[in-house]
mmCIF file of the C-alpha atoms, coordinates in Angstrom:
data_MODEL
# 
_entry.id   MODEL 
# 
loop_
_atom_site.group_PDB 
_atom_site.id 
_atom_site.type_symbol 
_atom_site.label_atom_id 
_atom_site.label_alt_id 
_atom_site.label_comp_id 
_atom_site.label_asym_id 
_atom_site.label_entity_id 
_atom_site.label_seq_id 
_atom_site.pdbx_PDB_ins_code 
_atom_site.Cartn_x 
_atom_site.Cartn_y 
_atom_site.Cartn_z 
_atom_site.occupancy 
_atom_site.B_iso_or_equiv 
_atom_site.pdbx_formal_charge 
_atom_site.auth_seq_id 
_atom_site.auth_comp_id 
_atom_site.auth_asym_id 
_atom_site.auth_atom_id 
_atom_site.pdbx_PDB_model_num 
ATOM 1   C CA . UNK A 1 1   ? -0.185 -0.026 0.056   1.00 0.00 ? 1   UNK A CA 1 
ATOM 2   C CA . UNK A 1 2   ? 3.146  2.062  0.573   1.00 0.00 ? 2   UNK A CA 1 
ATOM 3   C CA . UNK A 1 3   ? 4.317  1.589  -2.263  1.00 0.00 ? 3   UNK A CA 1 
ATOM 4   C CA . UNK A 1 4   ? 0.900  2.783  -4.232  1.00 0.00 ? 4   UNK A CA 1 
ATOM 5   C CA . UNK A 1 5   ? 0.903  5.929  -2.298  1.00 0.00 ? 5   UNK A CA 1 
ATOM 6   C CA . UNK A 1 6   ? 4.629  6.785  -3.335  1.00 0.00 ? 6   UNK A CA 1 
ATOM 7   C CA . UNK A 1 7   ? 3.475  5.710  -7.059  1.00 0.00 ? 7   UNK A CA 1 
ATOM 8   C CA . UNK A 1 8   ? 0.873  8.122  -6.562  1.00 0.00 ? 8   UNK A CA 1 
ATOM 9   C CA . UNK A 1 9   ? 2.411  10.901 -5.079  1.00 0.00 ? 9   UNK A CA 1 
ATOM 10  C CA . UNK A 1 10  ? 4.852  10.740 -8.010  1.00 0.00 ? 10  UNK A CA 1 
ATOM 11  C CA . UNK A 1 11  ? 2.427  10.727 -10.292 1.00 0.00 ? 11  UNK A CA 1 
ATOM 12  C CA . UNK A 1 12  ? 0.813  13.342 -9.702  1.00 0.00 ? 12  UNK A CA 1 
ATOM 13  C CA . UNK A 1 13  ? 4.237  14.870 -8.863  1.00 0.00 ? 13  UNK A CA 1 
ATOM 14  C CA . UNK A 1 14  ? 4.939  15.101 -12.093 1.00 0.00 ? 14  UNK A CA 1 
ATOM 15  C CA . UNK A 1 15  ? 1.403  16.499 -13.761 1.00 0.00 ? 15  UNK A CA 1 
ATOM 16  C CA . UNK A 1 16  ? 1.785  18.836 -11.972 1.00 0.00 ? 16  UNK A CA 1 
ATOM 17  C CA . UNK A 1 17  ? 4.840  19.429 -13.189 1.00 0.00 ? 17  UNK A CA 1 
ATOM 18  C CA . UNK A 1 18  ? 3.947  19.235 -17.087 1.00 0.00 ? 18  UNK A CA 1 
ATOM 19  C CA . UNK A 1 19  ? 0.745  21.326 -16.135 1.00 0.00 ? 19  UNK A CA 1 
ATOM 20  C CA . UNK A 1 20  ? 2.845  24.227 -14.933 1.00 0.00 ? 20  UNK A CA 1 
ATOM 21  C CA . UNK A 1 21  ? 5.625  23.906 -18.004 1.00 0.00 ? 21  UNK A CA 1 
ATOM 22  C CA . UNK A 1 22  ? 2.324  24.346 -20.413 1.00 0.00 ? 22  UNK A CA 1 
ATOM 23  C CA . UNK A 1 23  ? 0.794  27.435 -18.070 1.00 0.00 ? 23  UNK A CA 1 
ATOM 24  C CA . UNK A 1 24  ? 4.691  28.684 -18.529 1.00 0.00 ? 24  UNK A CA 1 
ATOM 25  C CA . UNK A 1 25  ? 4.397  28.257 -22.352 1.00 0.00 ? 25  UNK A CA 1 
ATOM 26  C CA . UNK A 1 26  ? 1.483  29.731 -22.746 1.00 0.00 ? 26  UNK A CA 1 
ATOM 27  C CA . UNK A 1 27  ? 2.132  32.419 -20.809 1.00 0.00 ? 27  UNK A CA 1 
ATOM 28  C CA . UNK A 1 28  ? 5.201  33.604 -23.298 1.00 0.00 ? 28  UNK A CA 1 
ATOM 29  C CA . UNK A 1 29  ? 3.490  32.593 -25.913 1.00 0.00 ? 29  UNK A CA 1 
ATOM 30  C CA . UNK A 1 30  ? 0.544  35.377 -25.053 1.00 0.00 ? 30  UNK A CA 1 
ATOM 31  C CA . UNK A 1 31  ? 3.058  38.172 -24.121 1.00 0.00 ? 31  UNK A CA 1 
ATOM 32  C CA . UNK A 1 32  ? 4.973  37.411 -26.563 1.00 0.00 ? 32  UNK A CA 1 
ATOM 33  C CA . UNK A 1 33  ? 1.950  38.262 -28.734 1.00 0.00 ? 33  UNK A CA 1 
ATOM 34  C CA . UNK A 1 34  ? 0.976  41.230 -26.582 1.00 0.00 ? 34  UNK A CA 1 
ATOM 35  C CA . UNK A 1 35  ? 4.353  42.329 -27.313 1.00 0.00 ? 35  UNK A CA 1 
ATOM 36  C CA . UNK A 1 36  ? 4.247  42.188 -31.610 1.00 0.00 ? 36  UNK A CA 1 
ATOM 37  C CA . UNK A 1 37  ? 0.935  44.144 -31.087 1.00 0.00 ? 37  UNK A CA 1 
ATOM 38  C CA . UNK A 1 38  ? 2.375  46.865 -28.921 1.00 0.00 ? 38  UNK A CA 1 
ATOM 39  C CA . UNK A 1 39  ? 5.605  46.837 -31.988 1.00 0.00 ? 39  UNK A CA 1 
ATOM 40  C CA . UNK A 1 40  ? 2.729  47.393 -34.409 1.00 0.00 ? 40  UNK A CA 1 
ATOM 41  C CA . UNK A 1 41  ? 1.376  50.053 -32.538 1.00 0.00 ? 41  UNK A CA 1 
ATOM 42  C CA . UNK A 1 42  ? 4.838  51.804 -32.258 1.00 0.00 ? 42  UNK A CA 1 
ATOM 43  C CA . UNK A 1 43  ? 6.869  54.191 -34.457 1.00 0.00 ? 43  UNK A CA 1 
ATOM 44  C CA . UNK A 1 44  ? 10.311 53.495 -34.958 1.00 0.00 ? 44  UNK A CA 1 
ATOM 45  C CA . UNK A 1 45  ? 12.581 56.643 -36.338 1.00 0.00 ? 45  UNK A CA 1 
ATOM 46  C CA . UNK A 1 46  ? 15.086 55.016 -38.996 1.00 0.00 ? 46  UNK A CA 1 
ATOM 47  C CA . UNK A 1 47  ? 18.079 57.728 -37.313 1.00 0.00 ? 47  UNK A CA 1 
ATOM 48  C CA . UNK A 1 48  ? 19.144 58.688 -33.913 1.00 0.00 ? 48  UNK A CA 1 
ATOM 49  C CA . UNK A 1 49  ? 17.558 63.148 -33.913 1.00 0.00 ? 49  UNK A CA 1 
ATOM 50  C CA . UNK A 1 50  ? 15.455 65.453 -33.694 1.00 0.00 ? 50  UNK A CA 1 
ATOM 51  C CA . UNK A 1 51  ? 11.999 66.398 -35.046 1.00 0.00 ? 51  UNK A CA 1 
ATOM 52  C CA . UNK A 1 52  ? 11.072 69.552 -36.446 1.00 0.00 ? 52  UNK A CA 1 
ATOM 53  C CA . UNK A 1 53  ? 7.053  69.048 -38.026 1.00 0.00 ? 53  UNK A CA 1 
ATOM 54  C CA . UNK A 1 54  ? 4.909  66.719 -36.334 1.00 0.00 ? 54  UNK A CA 1 
ATOM 55  C CA . UNK A 1 55  ? 2.150  65.981 -39.541 1.00 0.00 ? 55  UNK A CA 1 
ATOM 56  C CA . UNK A 1 56  ? 0.146  63.080 -37.500 1.00 0.00 ? 56  UNK A CA 1 
ATOM 57  C CA . UNK A 1 57  ? -1.763 63.470 -33.968 1.00 0.00 ? 57  UNK A CA 1 
ATOM 58  C CA . UNK A 1 58  ? -2.731 60.945 -31.551 1.00 0.00 ? 58  UNK A CA 1 
ATOM 59  C CA . UNK A 1 59  ? -5.845 58.990 -32.585 1.00 0.00 ? 59  UNK A CA 1 
ATOM 60  C CA . UNK A 1 60  ? -5.313 59.702 -36.237 1.00 0.00 ? 60  UNK A CA 1 
ATOM 61  C CA . UNK A 1 61  ? -5.391 56.398 -38.334 1.00 0.00 ? 61  UNK A CA 1 
ATOM 62  C CA . UNK A 1 62  ? -2.301 55.416 -40.366 1.00 0.00 ? 62  UNK A CA 1 
ATOM 63  C CA . UNK A 1 63  ? -2.277 53.043 -43.130 1.00 0.00 ? 63  UNK A CA 1 
ATOM 64  C CA . UNK A 1 64  ? 0.372  51.483 -45.230 1.00 0.00 ? 64  UNK A CA 1 
ATOM 65  C CA . UNK A 1 65  ? -1.347 51.335 -48.298 1.00 0.00 ? 65  UNK A CA 1 
ATOM 66  C CA . UNK A 1 66  ? -1.482 54.774 -48.524 1.00 0.00 ? 66  UNK A CA 1 
ATOM 67  C CA . UNK A 1 67  ? 1.432  55.479 -46.334 1.00 0.00 ? 67  UNK A CA 1 
ATOM 68  C CA . UNK A 1 68  ? 1.871  59.538 -45.685 1.00 0.00 ? 68  UNK A CA 1 
ATOM 69  C CA . UNK A 1 69  ? 4.733  61.393 -43.229 1.00 0.00 ? 69  UNK A CA 1 
ATOM 70  C CA . UNK A 1 70  ? 4.256  61.182 -39.528 1.00 0.00 ? 70  UNK A CA 1 
ATOM 71  C CA . UNK A 1 71  ? 7.221  63.768 -38.747 1.00 0.00 ? 71  UNK A CA 1 
ATOM 72  C CA . UNK A 1 72  ? 9.573  65.692 -39.920 1.00 0.00 ? 72  UNK A CA 1 
ATOM 73  C CA . UNK A 1 73  ? 13.024 64.190 -38.193 1.00 0.00 ? 73  UNK A CA 1 
ATOM 74  C CA . UNK A 1 74  ? 16.344 66.001 -38.458 1.00 0.00 ? 74  UNK A CA 1 
ATOM 75  C CA . UNK A 1 75  ? 19.909 63.757 -38.069 1.00 0.00 ? 75  UNK A CA 1 
ATOM 76  C CA . UNK A 1 76  ? 21.537 66.031 -35.622 1.00 0.00 ? 76  UNK A CA 1 
ATOM 77  C CA . UNK A 1 77  ? 24.440 64.162 -35.287 1.00 0.00 ? 77  UNK A CA 1 
ATOM 78  C CA . UNK A 1 78  ? 26.602 66.657 -37.168 1.00 0.00 ? 78  UNK A CA 1 
ATOM 79  C CA . UNK A 1 79  ? 25.590 69.910 -38.835 1.00 0.00 ? 79  UNK A CA 1 
ATOM 80  C CA . UNK A 1 80  ? 25.615 70.457 -42.341 1.00 0.00 ? 80  UNK A CA 1 
ATOM 81  C CA . UNK A 1 81  ? 24.698 73.582 -44.448 1.00 0.00 ? 81  UNK A CA 1 
ATOM 82  C CA . UNK A 1 82  ? 22.932 73.916 -48.087 1.00 0.00 ? 82  UNK A CA 1 
ATOM 83  C CA . UNK A 1 83  ? 24.363 76.684 -50.017 1.00 0.00 ? 83  UNK A CA 1 
ATOM 84  C CA . UNK A 1 84  ? 22.616 77.360 -53.270 1.00 0.00 ? 84  UNK A CA 1 
ATOM 85  C CA . UNK A 1 85  ? 25.277 77.926 -55.744 1.00 0.00 ? 85  UNK A CA 1 
ATOM 86  C CA . UNK A 1 86  ? 24.315 80.976 -58.790 1.00 0.00 ? 86  UNK A CA 1 
ATOM 87  C CA . UNK A 1 87  ? 24.497 79.097 -62.520 1.00 0.00 ? 87  UNK A CA 1 
ATOM 88  C CA . UNK A 1 88  ? 27.147 82.357 -63.210 1.00 0.00 ? 88  UNK A CA 1 
ATOM 89  C CA . UNK A 1 89  ? 29.497 80.671 -60.155 1.00 0.00 ? 89  UNK A CA 1 
ATOM 90  C CA . UNK A 1 90  ? 28.885 77.046 -60.739 1.00 0.00 ? 90  UNK A CA 1 
ATOM 91  C CA . UNK A 1 91  ? 32.115 76.154 -62.389 1.00 0.00 ? 91  UNK A CA 1 
ATOM 92  C CA . UNK A 1 92  ? 33.894 78.257 -58.937 1.00 0.00 ? 92  UNK A CA 1 
ATOM 93  C CA . UNK A 1 93  ? 32.868 75.372 -57.093 1.00 0.00 ? 93  UNK A CA 1 
ATOM 94  C CA . UNK A 1 94  ? 34.789 72.004 -55.979 1.00 0.00 ? 94  UNK A CA 1 
ATOM 95  C CA . UNK A 1 95  ? 34.665 69.302 -53.660 1.00 0.00 ? 95  UNK A CA 1 
ATOM 96  C CA . UNK A 1 96  ? 36.724 70.221 -50.420 1.00 0.00 ? 96  UNK A CA 1 
ATOM 97  C CA . UNK A 1 97  ? 36.776 73.857 -51.527 1.00 0.00 ? 97  UNK A CA 1 
ATOM 98  C CA . UNK A 1 98  ? 37.048 75.971 -48.183 1.00 0.00 ? 98  UNK A CA 1 
ATOM 99  C CA . UNK A 1 99  ? 34.221 78.319 -47.255 1.00 0.00 ? 99  UNK A CA 1 
ATOM 100 C CA . UNK A 1 100 ? 33.408 80.833 -44.419 1.00 0.00 ? 100 UNK A CA 1 
ATOM 101 C CA . UNK A 1 101 ? 30.122 81.200 -43.051 1.00 0.00 ? 101 UNK A CA 1 
ATOM 102 C CA . UNK A 1 102 ? 28.690 83.606 -41.211 1.00 0.00 ? 102 UNK A CA 1 
ATOM 103 C CA . UNK A 1 103 ? 25.213 84.385 -39.947 1.00 0.00 ? 103 UNK A CA 1 
ATOM 104 C CA . UNK A 1 104 ? 23.551 87.698 -37.840 1.00 0.00 ? 104 UNK A CA 1 
ATOM 105 C CA . UNK A 1 105 ? 22.920 85.190 -35.426 1.00 0.00 ? 105 UNK A CA 1 
ATOM 106 C CA . UNK A 1 106 ? 27.160 84.587 -34.697 1.00 0.00 ? 106 UNK A CA 1 
ATOM 107 C CA . UNK A 1 107 ? 27.851 87.746 -33.552 1.00 0.00 ? 107 UNK A CA 1 
ATOM 108 C CA . UNK A 1 108 ? 30.104 88.696 -36.566 1.00 0.00 ? 108 UNK A CA 1 
ATOM 109 C CA . UNK A 1 109 ? 31.721 85.787 -35.686 1.00 0.00 ? 109 UNK A CA 1 
ATOM 110 C CA . UNK A 1 110 ? 32.990 83.162 -38.758 1.00 0.00 ? 110 UNK A CA 1 
ATOM 111 C CA . UNK A 1 111 ? 33.031 79.715 -38.873 1.00 0.00 ? 111 UNK A CA 1 
ATOM 112 C CA . UNK A 1 112 ? 34.874 77.277 -41.203 1.00 0.00 ? 112 UNK A CA 1 
ATOM 113 C CA . UNK A 1 113 ? 33.535 74.827 -43.373 1.00 0.00 ? 113 UNK A CA 1 
ATOM 114 C CA . UNK A 1 114 ? 34.325 72.831 -46.634 1.00 0.00 ? 114 UNK A CA 1 
ATOM 115 C CA . UNK A 1 115 ? 32.158 71.576 -49.964 1.00 0.00 ? 115 UNK A CA 1 
ATOM 116 C CA . UNK A 1 116 ? 31.385 68.269 -48.939 1.00 0.00 ? 116 UNK A CA 1 
ATOM 117 C CA . UNK A 1 117 ? 28.901 67.547 -52.255 1.00 0.00 ? 117 UNK A CA 1 
ATOM 118 C CA . UNK A 1 118 ? 27.687 69.048 -54.868 1.00 0.00 ? 118 UNK A CA 1 
ATOM 119 C CA . UNK A 1 119 ? 24.259 68.654 -56.832 1.00 0.00 ? 119 UNK A CA 1 
ATOM 120 C CA . UNK A 1 120 ? 24.060 66.872 -59.814 1.00 0.00 ? 120 UNK A CA 1 
ATOM 121 C CA . UNK A 1 121 ? 21.480 68.961 -61.133 1.00 0.00 ? 121 UNK A CA 1 
ATOM 122 C CA . UNK A 1 122 ? 20.623 72.174 -61.352 1.00 0.00 ? 122 UNK A CA 1 
ATOM 123 C CA . UNK A 1 123 ? 17.428 73.434 -59.266 1.00 0.00 ? 123 UNK A CA 1 
ATOM 124 C CA . UNK A 1 124 ? 15.456 76.573 -59.151 1.00 0.00 ? 124 UNK A CA 1 
ATOM 125 C CA . UNK A 1 125 ? 15.728 79.008 -56.205 1.00 0.00 ? 125 UNK A CA 1 
ATOM 126 C CA . UNK A 1 126 ? 14.765 78.485 -53.197 1.00 0.00 ? 126 UNK A CA 1 
ATOM 127 C CA . UNK A 1 127 ? 16.309 80.966 -50.853 1.00 0.00 ? 127 UNK A CA 1 
ATOM 128 C CA . UNK A 1 128 ? 15.378 84.709 -51.050 1.00 0.00 ? 128 UNK A CA 1 
ATOM 129 C CA . UNK A 1 129 ? 18.017 86.999 -50.519 1.00 0.00 ? 129 UNK A CA 1 
ATOM 130 C CA . UNK A 1 130 ? 15.371 90.375 -49.916 1.00 0.00 ? 130 UNK A CA 1 
ATOM 131 C CA . UNK A 1 131 ? 17.695 91.893 -52.722 1.00 0.00 ? 131 UNK A CA 1 
ATOM 132 C CA . UNK A 1 132 ? 14.998 93.459 -55.174 1.00 0.00 ? 132 UNK A CA 1 
ATOM 133 C CA . UNK A 1 133 ? 17.654 93.620 -57.601 1.00 0.00 ? 133 UNK A CA 1 
ATOM 134 C CA . UNK A 1 134 ? 18.418 89.217 -57.262 1.00 0.00 ? 134 UNK A CA 1 
ATOM 135 C CA . UNK A 1 135 ? 17.334 87.473 -60.359 1.00 0.00 ? 135 UNK A CA 1 
ATOM 136 C CA . UNK A 1 136 ? 14.942 85.088 -59.225 1.00 0.00 ? 136 UNK A CA 1 
ATOM 137 C CA . UNK A 1 137 ? 14.378 83.300 -62.522 1.00 0.00 ? 137 UNK A CA 1 
ATOM 138 C CA . UNK A 1 138 ? 18.599 81.965 -62.391 1.00 0.00 ? 138 UNK A CA 1 
ATOM 139 C CA . UNK A 1 139 ? 18.936 78.273 -61.658 1.00 0.00 ? 139 UNK A CA 1 
ATOM 140 C CA . UNK A 1 140 ? 20.845 77.567 -58.552 1.00 0.00 ? 140 UNK A CA 1 
ATOM 141 C CA . UNK A 1 141 ? 23.337 74.369 -57.898 1.00 0.00 ? 141 UNK A CA 1 
ATOM 142 C CA . UNK A 1 142 ? 22.664 72.908 -54.378 1.00 0.00 ? 142 UNK A CA 1 
ATOM 143 C CA . UNK A 1 143 ? 26.327 72.369 -52.441 1.00 0.00 ? 143 UNK A CA 1 
ATOM 144 C CA . UNK A 1 144 ? 26.247 70.731 -49.101 1.00 0.00 ? 144 UNK A CA 1 
ATOM 145 C CA . UNK A 1 145 ? 29.040 72.290 -46.245 1.00 0.00 ? 145 UNK A CA 1 
ATOM 146 C CA . UNK A 1 146 ? 30.645 70.934 -43.791 1.00 0.00 ? 146 UNK A CA 1 
ATOM 147 C CA . UNK A 1 147 ? 31.701 72.954 -40.454 1.00 0.00 ? 147 UNK A CA 1 
ATOM 148 C CA . UNK A 1 148 ? 34.931 72.384 -39.322 1.00 0.00 ? 148 UNK A CA 1 
ATOM 149 C CA . UNK A 1 149 ? 34.264 73.477 -35.701 1.00 0.00 ? 149 UNK A CA 1 
ATOM 150 C CA . UNK A 1 150 ? 31.107 71.015 -35.313 1.00 0.00 ? 150 UNK A CA 1 
ATOM 151 C CA . UNK A 1 151 ? 30.785 72.488 -31.710 1.00 0.00 ? 151 UNK A CA 1 
ATOM 152 C CA . UNK A 1 152 ? 29.110 74.768 -32.414 1.00 0.00 ? 152 UNK A CA 1 
ATOM 153 C CA . UNK A 1 153 ? 25.533 74.181 -32.611 1.00 0.00 ? 153 UNK A CA 1 
ATOM 154 C CA . UNK A 1 154 ? 23.753 76.530 -35.292 1.00 0.00 ? 154 UNK A CA 1 
ATOM 155 C CA . UNK A 1 155 ? 19.651 76.517 -34.556 1.00 0.00 ? 155 UNK A CA 1 
ATOM 156 C CA . UNK A 1 156 ? 18.119 74.278 -38.340 1.00 0.00 ? 156 UNK A CA 1 
ATOM 157 C CA . UNK A 1 157 ? 17.171 76.316 -40.495 1.00 0.00 ? 157 UNK A CA 1 
ATOM 158 C CA . UNK A 1 158 ? 18.671 79.270 -39.732 1.00 0.00 ? 158 UNK A CA 1 
ATOM 159 C CA . UNK A 1 159 ? 20.027 81.657 -42.395 1.00 0.00 ? 159 UNK A CA 1 
ATOM 160 C CA . UNK A 1 160 ? 24.042 81.993 -43.470 1.00 0.00 ? 160 UNK A CA 1 
ATOM 161 C CA . UNK A 1 161 ? 25.655 83.633 -45.715 1.00 0.00 ? 161 UNK A CA 1 
ATOM 162 C CA . UNK A 1 162 ? 28.214 81.637 -47.259 1.00 0.00 ? 162 UNK A CA 1 
ATOM 163 C CA . UNK A 1 163 ? 31.929 82.559 -48.707 1.00 0.00 ? 163 UNK A CA 1 
ATOM 164 C CA . UNK A 1 164 ? 33.668 80.335 -50.801 1.00 0.00 ? 164 UNK A CA 1 
ATOM 165 C CA . UNK A 1 165 ? 37.299 81.093 -51.011 1.00 0.00 ? 165 UNK A CA 1 
ATOM 166 C CA . UNK A 1 166 ? 39.769 80.963 -54.026 1.00 0.00 ? 166 UNK A CA 1 
ATOM 167 C CA . UNK A 1 167 ? 43.405 80.038 -54.098 1.00 0.00 ? 167 UNK A CA 1 
ATOM 168 C CA . UNK A 1 168 ? 43.990 83.803 -54.162 1.00 0.00 ? 168 UNK A CA 1 
ATOM 169 C CA . UNK A 1 169 ? 41.707 84.635 -51.096 1.00 0.00 ? 169 UNK A CA 1 
ATOM 170 C CA . UNK A 1 170 ? 43.012 81.436 -49.282 1.00 0.00 ? 170 UNK A CA 1 
ATOM 171 C CA . UNK A 1 171 ? 47.476 83.571 -49.723 1.00 0.00 ? 171 UNK A CA 1 
ATOM 172 C CA . UNK A 1 172 ? 45.866 86.825 -47.861 1.00 0.00 ? 172 UNK A CA 1 
# 
């Protein structure tokens, strides 16, 4: 009789372990399902940066069938300046060329940089100088300027003046 009770006890113990294991597996599957559902409701940025504009609000629907931007996101890991080169000056600018950057907000201080990229295609002028004699119908070439001293953070969208240095201006 004693051996029979031991056998029942071992059977019950094994059965309890199986039930506990099934319950843990079931909980693990449910937790994974909940995490997947939350993941589908989350928005992950492809880069570290700063949100400049929000185009969608909480509660608005979004579809991957007809996607639209939710945010305007800026990569702030390094600052670049986009400069427009007048069509008359295109042949005077090259990659690696040194530049000096000035802005009213810099209180007369100058920043140094160099041309890191030049667009392959001409475009329409998008920056207005405010000068009435400035022709707005001229085409431009966009150049991207990398700052040599990136420790000073410029606000995104700050209007600056870029002076492209030539070999003769570097000798002065």
